[in-house]
Backbone as a printed PyTorch tensor [residue, N CA C, xyz], in Angstrom:
tensor([[[ -8.6700, -20.2990,  33.8190],
         [ -9.7310, -21.1530,  32.8580],
         [ -9.5140, -19.5570,  32.0710]],

        [[ -9.2290, -19.3060,  30.7900],
         [ -9.5830, -18.4110,  29.7520],
         [-11.9610, -18.5940,  29.4370]],

        [[-12.6810, -17.7710,  30.3140],
         [-14.2860, -18.4070,  29.5960],
         [-14.1270, -16.1900,  29.4560]],

        [[-14.9220, -17.1390,  27.6540],
         [-15.6110, -16.2580,  27.2610],
         [-17.1700, -16.2770,  27.4180]],

        [[-17.8000, -15.1890,  27.2270],
         [-18.6710, -14.0840,  27.7290],
         [-19.0910, -14.2780,  25.8560]],

        [[-20.9730, -14.6320,  25.2870],
         [-21.0330, -14.6590,  24.2690],
         [-22.2680, -13.8550,  24.8100]],

        [[-22.3760, -12.7010,  23.9380],
         [-24.0790, -11.5380,  24.3310],
         [-24.7660, -11.9840,  22.8350]],

        [[-25.7930, -13.0240,  23.0270],
         [-26.4500, -13.8450,  21.8290],
         [-26.3170, -14.9920,  21.7290]],

        [[-27.1750, -15.8480,  22.3880],
         [-27.1830, -16.8280,  21.7500],
         [-27.4540, -17.9980,  20.8590]],

        [[-27.8680, -17.9660,  19.9940],
         [-29.2190, -18.3560,  18.4860],
         [-28.2730, -18.6070,  17.5330]],

        [[-28.0870, -19.2930,  16.4500],
         [-26.9330, -19.4770,  14.9980],
         [-25.8620, -18.5280,  15.6450]],

        [[-26.1440, -17.8860,  14.9230],
         [-24.8600, -16.6700,  15.0160],
         [-24.0920, -16.8500,  16.1100]],

        [[-24.5290, -16.6010,  17.6400],
         [-23.9590, -15.9020,  18.8490],
         [-22.8230, -17.7290,  18.8010]],

        [[-24.0800, -19.2570,  18.3980],
         [-22.7250, -20.2190,  18.2900],
         [-21.9800, -20.4990,  17.7010]],

        [[-21.8910, -19.9760,  16.3580],
         [-20.9570, -19.8870,  15.5200],
         [-19.6270, -19.6820,  15.9380]],

        [[-20.1610, -18.0780,  16.5630],
         [-19.0930, -16.7390,  17.3310],
         [-18.9350, -17.7980,  18.4680]],

        [[-19.1990, -19.0060,  19.3310],
         [-18.5440, -19.7740,  21.0790],
         [-18.0530, -20.8790,  19.6640]],

        [[-18.3820, -21.1280,  18.9240],
         [-17.7590, -22.9140,  18.2170],
         [-16.0640, -21.5590,  17.5560]],

        [[-16.4750, -21.0330,  17.2920],
         [-14.5920, -20.6240,  16.6650],
         [-13.7190, -19.6440,  18.1950]],

        [[-14.0770, -19.2480,  18.9000],
         [-13.9360, -19.4530,  19.7840],
         [-13.5610, -19.8500,  20.5710]],

        [[-13.5060, -21.2760,  20.5210],
         [-13.1900, -22.3410,  20.6770],
         [-12.0740, -22.9960,  20.3640]],

        [[-12.2830, -23.2790,  19.5690],
         [-11.4440, -23.9870,  18.6640],
         [-10.4410, -21.9290,  18.3500]],

        [[-10.4900, -21.4800,  18.8620],
         [ -9.2280, -20.4060,  19.1730],
         [ -8.4670, -20.6560,  20.2760]],

        [[ -9.2310, -21.2970,  21.3260],
         [ -7.9880, -20.8110,  22.4590],
         [ -8.9410, -21.2240,  23.6080]],

        [[-10.3950, -20.2140,  23.3360],
         [-11.0860, -19.8810,  24.8710],
         [-11.5420, -22.1340,  25.5790]],

        [[-10.9090, -21.9380,  27.1200],
         [-11.6900, -22.9170,  27.4330],
         [-12.9860, -23.2420,  27.5590]],

        [[-13.7740, -22.1890,  27.4300],
         [-15.1770, -22.3890,  28.1290],
         [-15.7570, -20.8700,  27.8370]],

        [[-16.9460, -21.5990,  26.7210],
         [-17.8250, -20.3070,  26.3600],
         [-18.9080, -20.2120,  27.6290]],

        [[-19.4270, -19.1760,  28.0070],
         [-20.6340, -18.9160,  28.1870],
         [-21.7210, -17.8820,  27.6200]],

        [[-23.4690, -18.5140,  27.7590],
         [-24.1950, -17.1150,  26.5090],
         [-24.4300, -16.2340,  27.4560]],

        [[-25.1440, -15.5710,  27.4360],
         [-26.4800, -14.8730,  27.2960],
         [-27.3610, -14.2470,  26.7520]],

        [[-28.4010, -14.5770,  27.1470],
         [-29.5160, -14.3550,  25.5150],
         [-31.3750, -14.4640,  26.2870]],

        [[-31.5850, -13.3050,  26.0910],
         [-32.8080, -12.9110,  26.1460],
         [-33.5230, -13.8280,  26.9300]],

        [[-33.5520, -15.6100,  25.6320],
         [-34.3060, -16.1990,  25.8520],
         [-34.3730, -16.7880,  27.2000]],

        [[-33.7980, -16.6910,  28.1370],
         [-32.7670, -16.8520,  29.0990],
         [-33.6990, -17.1250,  30.0630]],

        [[-35.1870, -17.3100,  30.8540],
         [-34.2550, -18.9500,  31.6470],
         [-35.3340, -20.2170,  30.4510]],

        [[-36.2910, -19.7190,  29.3160],
         [-36.2320, -20.8480,  29.3680],
         [-35.3010, -21.7310,  28.0000]],

        [[-34.4310, -20.8410,  27.8120],
         [-33.1800, -21.2400,  26.9170],
         [-32.5540, -21.4800,  27.9570]],

        [[-31.8550, -21.7190,  27.9470],
         [-30.5250, -22.7410,  29.1820],
         [-28.9380, -23.1770,  29.1130]],

        [[-29.5900, -24.1990,  27.7300],
         [-28.2250, -24.1720,  27.0200],
         [-28.3400, -24.6720,  25.7050]],

        [[-26.8110, -24.7950,  25.4090],
         [-26.6690, -24.8460,  23.3130],
         [-25.5030, -26.2200,  23.5370]],

        [[-25.5750, -26.5450,  21.7720],
         [-24.5620, -27.6870,  21.6980],
         [-23.0390, -26.9350,  22.2340]],

        [[-23.0580, -25.6770,  22.5300],
         [-21.6440, -24.7870,  22.2400],
         [-21.5760, -24.8210,  24.0270]],

        [[-22.1880, -24.1340,  24.7570],
         [-22.1750, -24.0200,  25.4740],
         [-23.5090, -23.2700,  26.6230]],

        [[-23.6030, -22.9150,  28.0220],
         [-24.2970, -22.7070,  28.5100],
         [-24.9270, -21.8550,  28.4930]],

        [[-26.4630, -21.1060,  28.2990],
         [-26.6590, -19.8140,  28.5070],
         [-27.4230, -19.7650,  30.0650]],

        [[-26.2750, -18.2640,  30.8020],
         [-26.2190, -18.2520,  32.2090],
         [-27.4050, -17.3630,  32.5380]],

        [[-27.8280, -16.6810,  31.7000],
         [-28.8490, -14.9490,  31.6910],
         [-29.1830, -14.0450,  30.9400]],

        [[-29.9420, -13.7630,  30.7210],
         [-30.4290, -11.7230,  29.9070],
         [-29.3880, -11.6610,  29.0650]],

        [[-29.0230, -11.3940,  28.6030],
         [-27.6950,  -9.6960,  28.3050],
         [-27.7260,  -8.8220,  29.3620]],

        [[-29.5700,  -8.5160,  29.9520],
         [-28.8280,  -6.8670,  30.7160],
         [-27.6340,  -7.6090,  31.9070]],

        [[-27.7220,  -9.2350,  31.7740],
         [-27.3200,  -9.0570,  33.5720],
         [-26.4590,  -9.6580,  33.0510]],

        [[-25.1500,  -9.4790,  32.2470],
         [-24.0310,  -9.9910,  31.6910],
         [-23.0440,  -8.9650,  32.7990]],

        [[-23.7100,  -7.4070,  32.9870],
         [-22.4250,  -6.6670,  33.6650],
         [-21.9460,  -7.2630,  34.8190]],

        [[-22.7180,  -7.6730,  35.7900],
         [-22.5780,  -7.9750,  37.2980],
         [-21.9290,  -8.9990,  37.3700]],

        [[-22.1440,  -9.4180,  36.1010],
         [-20.8170, -10.7900,  36.1330],
         [-20.1740, -11.4350,  35.0400]],

        [[-19.5550, -10.1070,  35.0520],
         [-18.5190,  -9.7670,  33.4590],
         [-17.1880,  -9.9680,  34.2000]],

        [[-17.4870,  -9.4910,  36.0080],
         [-15.7120, -10.2770,  36.1760],
         [-15.3300, -11.8900,  36.0020]],

        [[-16.6040, -12.2850,  35.4860],
         [-16.4600, -13.6340,  35.3140],
         [-15.4680, -14.6070,  34.1180]],

        [[-15.8810, -13.6870,  33.1620],
         [-14.8770, -13.8740,  32.1820],
         [-13.7550, -12.9720,  32.1440]],

        [[-13.4250, -13.6010,  30.5650],
         [-11.3540, -12.7410,  30.5470],
         [-11.6990, -11.9390,  29.4390]],

        [[-13.3220, -11.3520,  28.8270],
         [-13.5560, -10.7470,  27.8260],
         [-14.9700, -11.7200,  27.1610]],

        [[-14.9740, -10.7370,  26.3830],
         [-16.5850, -10.5030,  25.9110],
         [-16.6080, -10.3340,  24.3990]],

        [[-17.6300, -11.6010,  23.6770],
         [-17.9870, -11.3390,  22.8230],
         [-18.9860, -11.1030,  22.1710]],

        [[-19.9600, -10.4900,  21.6740],
         [-21.1100, -10.2720,  20.3820],
         [-21.4150, -11.5580,  19.6960]],

        [[-22.5360, -11.9600,  20.1880],
         [-22.8270, -13.2390,  18.6420],
         [-24.5030, -12.7520,  18.6300]],

        [[-24.2350, -11.7970,  18.4340],
         [-26.3080, -10.4380,  17.1680],
         [-26.2200, -10.8410,  15.8850]],

        [[-26.4450, -10.9880,  14.7290],
         [-26.1530, -10.7520,  13.9490],
         [-26.3110,  -9.3830,  12.7780]],

        [[-28.1100,  -8.6480,  13.9570],
         [-27.8520,  -7.4900,  13.9150],
         [-26.6680,  -6.4580,  13.7980]],

        [[-25.9530,  -5.9940,  13.0290],
         [-25.3940,  -5.4940,  12.3920],
         [-25.4540,  -3.7690,  14.2800]],

        [[-26.2830,  -2.5090,  13.9860],
         [-26.8300,  -2.1070,  14.8810],
         [-27.6450,  -2.6700,  16.0150]],

        [[-27.7810,  -3.6790,  16.2650],
         [-27.9930,  -4.3190,  18.2590],
         [-26.7950,  -4.1640,  18.0720]],

        [[-25.5390,  -5.1850,  17.6660],
         [-24.5200,  -4.9790,  18.0280],
         [-23.5050,  -3.9360,  18.6360]],

        [[-24.3980,  -2.6690,  18.1920],
         [-23.5080,  -1.9010,  18.7320],
         [-23.9120,  -1.3830,  19.8770]],

        [[-24.8120,  -1.2970,  20.0520],
         [-25.7780,  -1.0980,  21.4250],
         [-25.3050,  -1.5460,  22.3680]],

        [[-25.2260,  -3.2140,  21.7190],
         [-24.5690,  -3.6850,  23.5460],
         [-22.9750,  -3.4260,  23.3160]],

        [[-22.4900,  -3.1800,  21.9710],
         [-21.2140,  -2.5320,  22.2120],
         [-21.0160,  -1.3330,  23.0560]],

        [[-21.6510,  -0.0780,  23.2840],
         [-22.0620,   0.6620,  24.2770],
         [-22.2660,   0.7850,  25.3670]],

        [[-23.9840,  -0.5950,  25.1830],
         [-24.3120,  -0.3320,  26.5200],
         [-23.3530,  -1.1660,  27.9460]],

        [[-21.4500,  -1.6970,  26.8050],
         [-20.1010,  -2.5890,  27.9810],
         [-19.2940,  -1.9270,  27.5050]],

        [[-19.6790,  -0.8420,  27.1170],
         [-18.1270,  -0.3130,  27.1420],
         [-17.3730,   0.1100,  28.6440]],

        [[-17.3640,   0.1530,  28.9000],
         [-17.1480,   0.9370,  30.8230],
         [-16.9170,  -0.0200,  31.5250]],

        [[-16.9560,  -1.6620,  31.1500],
         [-16.2010,  -2.4540,  31.5250],
         [-15.3070,  -3.5790,  32.0740]],

        [[-14.1060,  -3.3820,  32.7290],
         [-12.7630,  -3.6830,  32.8390],
         [-13.1740,  -5.2350,  32.1220]],

        [[-13.7790,  -5.8090,  31.6070],
         [-14.1030,  -7.1110,  30.5180],
         [-13.9680,  -7.0280,  29.5430]],

        [[-13.2520,  -7.0260,  28.1910],
         [-13.1350,  -6.3040,  27.2620],
         [-13.5070,  -7.3220,  26.1490]],

        [[-14.1890,  -6.0280,  25.0440],
         [-14.6270,  -6.5130,  23.9420],
         [-13.0090,  -7.3950,  22.6970]],

        [[-13.6530,  -8.2700,  22.6020],
         [-13.1120,  -9.6170,  21.5510],
         [-12.9330,  -9.3690,  20.6420]],

        [[-12.4450,  -9.4270,  19.5890],
         [-12.4780, -10.2410,  17.7830],
         [-12.5930, -11.7590,  18.3750]],

        [[-13.2260, -12.0980,  18.0100],
         [-13.2260, -13.8080,  17.4230],
         [-12.2160, -14.1770,  15.6520]],

        [[-11.2000, -14.9600,  16.0440],
         [-10.8200, -15.7760,  14.6320],
         [-10.8770, -16.9330,  14.8360]],

        [[-11.4830, -17.3990,  13.7540],
         [-11.3630, -18.7210,  13.9670],
         [-10.1420, -19.4590,  13.0580]],

        [[ -9.2840, -20.3960,  13.3810],
         [ -7.7360, -20.5650,  12.9130],
         [ -7.7410, -20.8700,  11.5470]],

        [[ -8.6280, -21.4250,  11.3230],
         [ -9.1340, -21.9200,   9.8450],
         [ -8.7640, -20.4500,   9.3280]],

        [[ -9.2980, -19.3940,   9.1820],
         [ -9.4560, -18.4880,   8.7800],
         [ -7.5650, -18.1820,   8.9520]],

        [[ -7.3630, -17.4770,   6.8720],
         [ -5.6110, -16.7290,   6.8900],
         [ -5.7820, -15.0010,   6.8140]],

        [[ -5.5890, -14.5390,   7.6820],
         [ -5.9740, -13.1770,   8.0610],
         [ -4.2270, -12.6210,   8.2540]],

        [[ -3.5830, -12.1430,   6.8810],
         [ -2.3940, -10.9070,   6.9100],
         [ -2.3520, -10.1140,   8.2510]],

        [[ -0.6020, -10.9280,   9.5570],
         [ -0.1110,  -9.9090,   9.4190],
         [ -0.0920,  -8.8180,   9.3520]],

        [[ -0.4800,  -8.3880,   8.5800],
         [ -0.8420,  -6.7930,   7.8350],
         [ -1.8680,  -5.9060,   7.5760]],

        [[ -2.9300,  -7.5400,   8.6370],
         [ -4.1580,  -6.0420,   8.1920],
         [ -4.6030,  -6.1010,   9.3160]],

        [[ -5.4780,  -4.9230,   9.5570],
         [ -6.2900,  -4.6580,  11.1440],
         [ -7.6360,  -5.0600,  11.1520]],

        [[ -7.4980,  -5.6900,  12.5040],
         [ -9.4700,  -6.2750,  13.1640],
         [ -9.5990,  -5.3490,  13.8070]],

        [[-10.3990,  -4.3350,  14.0400],
         [-11.2900,  -3.5840,  15.2270],
         [-12.3660,  -4.5630,  16.4900]],

        [[-11.9660,  -3.8970,  17.4230],
         [-12.7440,  -4.9200,  18.2740],
         [-14.4140,  -5.1140,  17.9090]],

        [[-13.9690,  -7.0090,  18.7500],
         [-15.3150,  -6.9700,  18.5670],
         [-16.2780,  -7.4020,  17.4610]],

        [[-15.3490,  -7.3860,  16.3430],
         [-15.8760,  -8.5980,  14.7690],
         [-15.3680,  -9.7950,  15.4730]],

        [[-16.2920, -10.8070,  13.9150],
         [-16.0560, -12.1340,  13.6350],
         [-15.6120, -12.2400,  12.6630]],

        [[-14.3550, -13.1990,  12.2590],
         [-13.7410, -14.3640,  11.2840],
         [-13.8800, -15.2750,  11.7880]],

        [[-14.2380, -15.5930,  10.4110],
         [-15.1890, -16.9800,  10.4450],
         [-14.5880, -18.5500,   9.9100]],

        [[-14.9200, -19.9900,   9.6740],
         [-14.2120, -20.6760,   9.3400],
         [-13.2870, -20.1640,   7.8060]],

        [[-11.7680, -20.7430,   7.4990],
         [-12.1140, -20.5680,   5.7910],
         [-11.7660, -19.0360,   5.1330]],

        [[-12.5240, -17.8710,   5.5490],
         [-12.0740, -16.3760,   5.0380],
         [-10.8430, -16.2830,   5.5330]],

        [[-10.7090, -14.8850,   4.0800],
         [ -9.7300, -14.6270,   3.1720],
         [ -9.2460, -13.4810,   3.8970]],

        [[ -8.2250, -12.5210,   4.7520],
         [ -8.3610, -11.3010,   5.0190],
         [ -6.4420, -10.6800,   4.3930]],

        [[ -6.4550, -10.3250,   3.8850],
         [ -5.2760,  -9.7950,   2.8990],
         [ -3.9240,  -8.4120,   3.0410]],

        [[ -3.4640,  -8.5850,   3.0430],
         [ -2.6430,  -7.4190,   3.5960],
         [ -2.8930,  -6.3160,   2.8690]],

        [[ -3.0400,  -4.6810,   4.1130],
         [ -3.5090,  -3.5900,   4.8070],
         [ -4.6010,  -3.8290,   3.6480]],

        [[ -5.1710,  -4.4710,   4.6230],
         [ -7.1740,  -4.6550,   5.0140],
         [ -7.1300,  -4.0550,   6.1000]],

        [[ -8.5480,  -3.3940,   6.5810],
         [ -9.0400,  -3.1250,   7.9010],
         [-10.3670,  -2.8530,   8.0560]],

        [[-11.2090,  -3.8870,   9.0290],
         [-11.6850,  -4.3950,   9.3970],
         [-12.3920,  -3.3350,  10.1770]],

        [[-13.3150,  -2.7610,   9.7790],
         [-14.1340,  -1.7500,  11.5250],
         [-14.5530,  -2.5150,  12.2500]],

        [[-14.1930,  -2.4050,  13.5790],
         [-15.4830,  -2.8790,  14.1710],
         [-16.5530,  -3.3730,  13.7520]],

        [[-16.8490,  -4.5260,  15.2220],
         [-18.6410,  -5.4010,  14.9580],
         [-18.5810,  -4.9050,  13.5140]],

        [[-17.6780,  -5.8100,  12.9640],
         [-17.7040,  -6.4000,  11.5500],
         [-17.7560,  -8.3430,  11.6590]],

        [[-18.6900,  -8.5920,  10.0240],
         [-18.5750,  -9.8250,   9.8410],
         [-17.7400, -10.4500,   8.6480]],

        [[-16.6360, -11.4180,   9.0060],
         [-16.0170, -11.3490,   8.3800],
         [-16.9340, -13.6060,   7.8980]],

        [[-17.7650, -13.9370,   6.9860],
         [-18.2720, -15.4200,   7.5330],
         [-17.2850, -15.9050,   6.5900]],

        [[-17.7660, -17.5270,   6.8120],
         [-17.5230, -18.5530,   5.7160],
         [-17.1680, -18.1590,   5.1250]],

        [[-15.1890, -18.8300,   5.0740],
         [-15.4290, -18.5040,   3.0050],
         [-14.9950, -17.2970,   2.3600]],

        [[-15.4380, -16.6060,   3.1490],
         [-15.3610, -14.8170,   2.2500],
         [-14.1880, -14.3320,   2.1830]],

        [[-13.8900, -13.7730,   1.5160],
         [-12.0230, -12.7130,   0.8420],
         [-12.5740, -11.9920,   0.7020]],

        [[-11.7670, -10.8050,   1.6390],
         [-11.5500,  -9.3320,   1.5950],
         [ -9.6980,  -9.5950,   1.1910]],

        [[-10.3810,  -9.0790,  -0.2810],
         [ -8.3940,  -9.1070,  -1.0400],
         [ -7.3340,  -7.5490,  -0.3990]],

        [[ -7.1500,  -7.6410,  -0.4650],
         [ -5.5640,  -6.5170,  -0.2690],
         [ -6.6140,  -5.0810,  -0.9110]],

        [[ -6.5370,  -4.2760,   0.7500],
         [ -5.8630,  -2.8290,   0.7750],
         [ -7.3100,  -2.1990,   0.6430]],

        [[ -8.4980,  -3.2540,   1.3410],
         [ -9.4610,  -2.8910,   1.4760],
         [ -9.7040,  -1.9960,   2.9710]],

        [[-11.3060,  -1.5020,   2.8400],
         [-11.5870,  -0.3110,   3.6720],
         [-12.8230,  -1.0080,   4.3920]],

        [[-13.0980,  -1.7370,   5.1530],
         [-14.6640,  -2.1110,   6.0240],
         [-14.7760,  -1.0920,   7.1030]],

        [[-16.2570,  -0.6170,   6.7580],
         [-16.1060,   0.4060,   8.2360],
         [-16.7640,  -0.6430,   8.8600]],

        [[-17.6810,   0.5910,  10.3700],
         [-18.6540,  -0.2940,  11.7850],
         [-19.2760,  -1.4410,  11.3420]],

        [[-19.9300,  -2.2720,  11.7210],
         [-20.9220,  -3.4010,  11.0490],
         [-21.4210,  -3.8090,  10.0380]],

        [[-20.0910,  -4.5620,   8.8030],
         [-20.0100,  -4.5840,   7.4450],
         [-20.1000,  -5.8880,   8.2530]],

        [[-21.6750,  -6.1860,   6.9200],
         [-21.1860,  -8.3710,   6.8670],
         [-20.8810,  -8.4910,   6.2840]],

        [[-19.6210,  -9.5930,   5.6490],
         [-19.2370, -10.1860,   4.2970],
         [-19.4330, -11.4690,   4.3280]],

        [[-21.1100, -11.7210,   3.7220],
         [-21.4160, -12.9690,   4.2480],
         [-20.6340, -14.4400,   3.1550]],

        [[-20.9380, -15.9870,   3.0820],
         [-20.0270, -16.4960,   3.1200],
         [-20.1360, -16.5170,   1.1080]],

        [[-19.0690, -16.6780,   1.6340],
         [-18.9000, -17.2590,  -0.2450],
         [-18.3950, -15.6260,  -1.4090]],

        [[-18.4910, -14.5260,  -0.5400],
         [-18.2430, -12.9910,  -1.4080],
         [-16.9360, -12.8530,  -1.3420]],

        [[-16.3180, -12.3940,  -2.3300],
         [-15.3480, -11.9190,  -3.0930],
         [-15.4720, -10.1040,  -2.6540]],

        [[-14.2610,  -9.6280,  -2.0440],
         [-13.9760,  -7.9660,  -2.7480],
         [-12.3700,  -7.7720,  -3.1600]],

        [[-12.9170,  -7.7130,  -3.9650],
         [-11.4930,  -7.5620,  -4.9890],
         [-10.4060,  -6.2050,  -4.6330]],

        [[ -8.7760,  -6.4880,  -4.3940],
         [ -8.4930,  -5.7230,  -4.1530],
         [ -8.8990,  -4.1710,  -4.0030]],

        [[ -8.5270,  -2.7990,  -3.0170],
         [ -8.5150,  -1.3070,  -2.9300],
         [-10.4600,  -1.4170,  -2.6310]],

        [[-11.0010,  -2.0940,  -2.1930],
         [-11.9220,  -1.7700,  -2.2290],
         [-12.7310,  -1.2570,  -1.0330]],

        [[-13.6270,  -0.4410,  -0.7780],
         [-13.9250,   0.6070,   0.4470],
         [-15.9320,  -0.0480,   0.5260]],

        [[-15.7940,  -0.5060,   1.6940],
         [-16.8720,  -0.5790,   2.0960],
         [-17.6040,   0.4330,   3.5770]],

        [[-18.4570,   1.2200,   2.8740],
         [-18.9610,   1.9120,   4.2690],
         [-19.6190,   1.2240,   5.9020]],

        [[-20.0690,   2.2840,   6.7780],
         [-20.2950,   1.3400,   7.8340],
         [-21.5700,   1.1170,   7.5900]],

        [[-21.9660,  -0.7060,   8.5450],
         [-23.7820,  -1.0710,   7.9860],
         [-24.3240,  -1.5850,   6.9910]],

        [[-23.5880,  -2.3480,   6.1200],
         [-23.6350,  -2.5110,   4.9900],
         [-23.5150,  -3.8070,   4.8480]],

        [[-24.0360,  -4.7500,   3.8970],
         [-25.0350,  -6.1010,   3.7490],
         [-23.8310,  -6.7580,   2.5530]],

        [[-22.7300,  -7.5750,   2.3720],
         [-22.9290,  -7.8610,   0.8880],
         [-22.6520,  -9.5300,   0.8900]],

        [[-24.1040, -10.2400,   0.6070],
         [-24.6770, -10.9150,   0.2460],
         [-23.8920, -12.3880,   0.1300]],

        [[-24.6900, -12.9840,   0.4800],
         [-23.1340, -14.5700,  -0.3080],
         [-23.3150, -14.7810,  -1.7250]],

        [[-22.1900, -14.3510,  -1.3310],
         [-20.8170, -14.9180,  -2.9770],
         [-20.9170, -13.9020,  -3.7780]],

        [[-21.6980, -12.8210,  -3.8140],
         [-21.1210, -12.0570,  -3.8180],
         [-19.8840, -11.3140,  -4.7450]],

        [[-20.2270, -10.3570,  -5.7010],
         [-18.6020, -10.2950,  -6.0510],
         [-18.2370,  -9.0860,  -6.1450]],

        [[-17.1890,  -7.9340,  -5.7730],
         [-17.1580,  -6.7250,  -6.4040],
         [-15.6080,  -6.8610,  -6.6390]],

        [[-16.1210,  -5.8530,  -7.9420],
         [-14.4100,  -5.8370,  -8.4110],
         [-12.9650,  -4.2660,  -7.6680]],

        [[-12.2970,  -4.8650,  -8.4420],
         [-11.4650,  -3.6710,  -7.1700],
         [-11.3500,  -2.6040,  -7.3030]],

        [[-11.6190,  -1.2090,  -6.4190],
         [-11.5520,   0.1900,  -7.3180],
         [-12.8740,   0.0790,  -6.1300]],

        [[-13.6140,  -0.3600,  -5.9570],
         [-15.1210,  -0.2580,  -5.8280],
         [-15.5460,   0.2670,  -5.2100]],

        [[-16.1060,   1.9550,  -4.3510],
         [-16.4190,   1.5720,  -3.1530],
         [-17.8090,   2.0420,  -3.1720]],

        [[-18.2210,   1.6040,  -2.0040],
         [-19.6220,   1.3120,  -1.2180],
         [-20.0770,   1.9960,  -0.0800]],

        [[-21.5140,   2.7290,  -0.4030],
         [-21.7330,   4.0410,   0.5890],
         [-22.1670,   2.9000,   1.3850]],

        [[-22.1460,   3.9560,   2.4250],
         [-23.5940,   3.9280,   3.8820],
         [-23.9580,   2.8890,   3.8300]],

        [[-24.7740,   2.0080,   4.9350],
         [-26.4840,   1.3490,   4.5540],
         [-26.7300,   0.5740,   3.4780]],

        [[-25.5990,   0.1670,   2.6010],
         [-26.1550,  -0.9700,   1.4220],
         [-25.6900,  -2.3390,   1.3690]],

        [[-27.1980,  -2.6300,   1.0960],
         [-27.8040,  -4.5250,   0.9980],
         [-27.2350,  -4.8710,  -0.3160]],

        [[-26.8100,  -5.6260,  -0.7010],
         [-25.4180,  -5.6140,  -2.2000],
         [-26.1730,  -7.4930,  -2.1300]],

        [[-27.2750,  -7.7070,  -2.8270],
         [-28.1480,  -8.9080,  -2.9750],
         [-26.6990,  -9.7700,  -3.4780]],

        [[-27.3670, -11.2350,  -2.9710],
         [-26.8510, -12.5900,  -3.0370],
         [-26.7200, -12.8780,  -4.7940]],

        [[-25.0910, -13.4220,  -4.8370],
         [-24.5120, -13.6040,  -5.7690],
         [-24.7010, -12.2890,  -6.5880]],

        [[-24.5440, -11.0610,  -6.3310],
         [-24.3020, -10.1400,  -7.0400],
         [-22.8220,  -9.7050,  -7.6990]],

        [[-22.8910,  -9.1990,  -8.9290],
         [-21.6070,  -8.5360,  -9.5230],
         [-21.1790,  -7.0570,  -9.2480]],

        [[-21.3290,  -6.2890,  -8.6590],
         [-20.8190,  -5.2340,  -8.1660],
         [-19.1480,  -4.5310,  -8.5240]],

        [[-19.7050,  -3.9060, -10.3060],
         [-19.0230,  -2.7660, -11.3520],
         [-18.4940,  -1.3210, -11.0520]],

        [[-19.2450,  -1.4890, -10.3620],
         [-19.5140,   1.0190,  -9.8240],
         [-20.0000,   1.3010,  -9.2740]],

        [[-18.8910,   2.0800,  -8.8920],
         [-19.3410,   2.2380,  -7.0430],
         [-21.2990,   2.7520,  -7.1350]],

        [[-21.3920,   2.2260,  -5.7330],
         [-23.1650,   2.6340,  -5.1410],
         [-23.6540,   3.3290,  -4.2470]],

        [[-24.7100,   3.9820,  -4.4870],
         [-24.7220,   5.4910,  -2.9880],
         [-24.8830,   4.6260,  -1.7950]],

        [[-24.5250,   5.1910,  -1.0170],
         [-25.3830,   5.6100,   0.3660],
         [-26.7670,   4.5190,   0.4680]],

        [[-27.4910,   4.1050,   1.4990],
         [-27.9620,   3.8880,   1.6210],
         [-29.2600,   2.8650,   0.0830]],

        [[-28.2590,   2.2120,  -0.1020],
         [-29.2320,   1.0070,  -0.9270],
         [-29.2870,   0.1090,  -1.0980]],

        [[-30.1120,  -1.2160,  -2.3480],
         [-29.9280,  -1.9350,  -2.1190],
         [-29.4570,  -2.6400,  -3.8730]],

        [[-29.1340,  -2.8380,  -4.3760],
         [-27.8480,  -3.5080,  -5.2280],
         [-28.1510,  -4.4250,  -5.2360]],

        [[-28.8330,  -5.3240,  -6.5630],
         [-28.7750,  -6.7740,  -6.7300],
         [-27.8310,  -7.0710,  -8.6680]],

        [[-28.5500,  -7.7200,  -8.7710],
         [-27.7060,  -8.2900, -10.7640],
         [-26.6090,  -8.8700, -10.5610]],

        [[-26.2130,  -8.5500, -12.1990],
         [-24.7520,  -9.8360, -12.7230],
         [-25.0010,  -8.4560, -14.8350]],

        [[-24.4770,  -7.1900, -13.6640],
         [-24.2840,  -6.2050, -13.0000],
         [-24.6750,  -5.8380, -11.9540]],

        [[-24.3280,  -5.8560, -11.0570],
         [-25.0910,  -5.3920,  -9.9110],
         [-25.9200,  -3.5970, -10.2520]],

        [[-26.8840,  -3.4240, -10.3760],
         [-27.7910,  -2.2070, -10.5470],
         [-28.5220,  -1.8930,  -9.2360]],

        [[-28.7460,  -0.5260,  -8.8840],
         [-29.8880,  -0.1400,  -7.5370],
         [-31.1050,  -0.1240,  -8.0770]],

        [[-31.6650,  -0.6540,  -6.8430],
         [-33.1310,  -1.1600,  -7.0820],
         [-34.4190,   0.6630,  -7.4050]],

        [[-34.8650,   0.8730,  -7.8650],
         [-35.2290,   2.3780,  -7.8860],
         [-36.3890,   2.1870,  -7.0350]],

        [[-36.1820,   0.6860,  -5.5850],
         [-37.3370,   1.3310,  -4.6960],
         [-36.6360,   1.0650,  -3.5860]],

        [[-35.5630,   1.2410,  -3.3000],
         [-35.0500,   1.2520,  -2.7110],
         [-34.5480,   1.6300,  -0.7860]]])
C-alpha cells in the first residue's frame, strides 16, 4: 500500500492530502499538533503530533508538507531531512505541468494549475488552484502563488514570496525575497526585497 504522511492536518493539509489521493496514493494520514483532540479529517486520520512522525516514518512511502506558513514548512523539512522516508511533491492530476519544467522537493501543485516549459519551481513552493506560471519563470524556496494568479513569461520570484489571489505579474519582472503581492495587484516593474505591493499598477507601500 502506498501510504503518505502529511505534516499538518488543517485546511491546507487536507487539500494536499486530497491531491495526493488523486495522484495515486492509497492512503493519507496526518500528523498535527492538535492531536489527540483532532483525530480525523474528511481526507484521512490524524495519527499523532508532528514531532511523532520521525518514529513512525518507516510506515510511509513518503511525506508531504501540509503547512501554509512557508518558513514553518522549511523548519519541518529540515527536521526530517535525515529520514529514509523521502519528502515528496504533490501534484494534482488535473494540473498541467510541462515535461520541461522542474519542481523541487516538498512542493504542492493544486487542481487546474498550469506550469509551462523551462520553469523552475523551488523547494517547498505552493502553486495553488488555477494559478498560471508561464514559460521560463524561476520561483525560489517557499513561494506561494495563490489561486487564479498569473505569472507571465520569464518572471523571477525570490524566496518566501506570496503572490496574492488573482494577481498578475508582467513578463520579465524580477520580484525580490520576502515580498507580498496583494490580491488583484498588477505588477509592471521590478519589486525589491521585503516589500508589500498592491494596486493596479502595483506600488510599494511605504510602511511595508
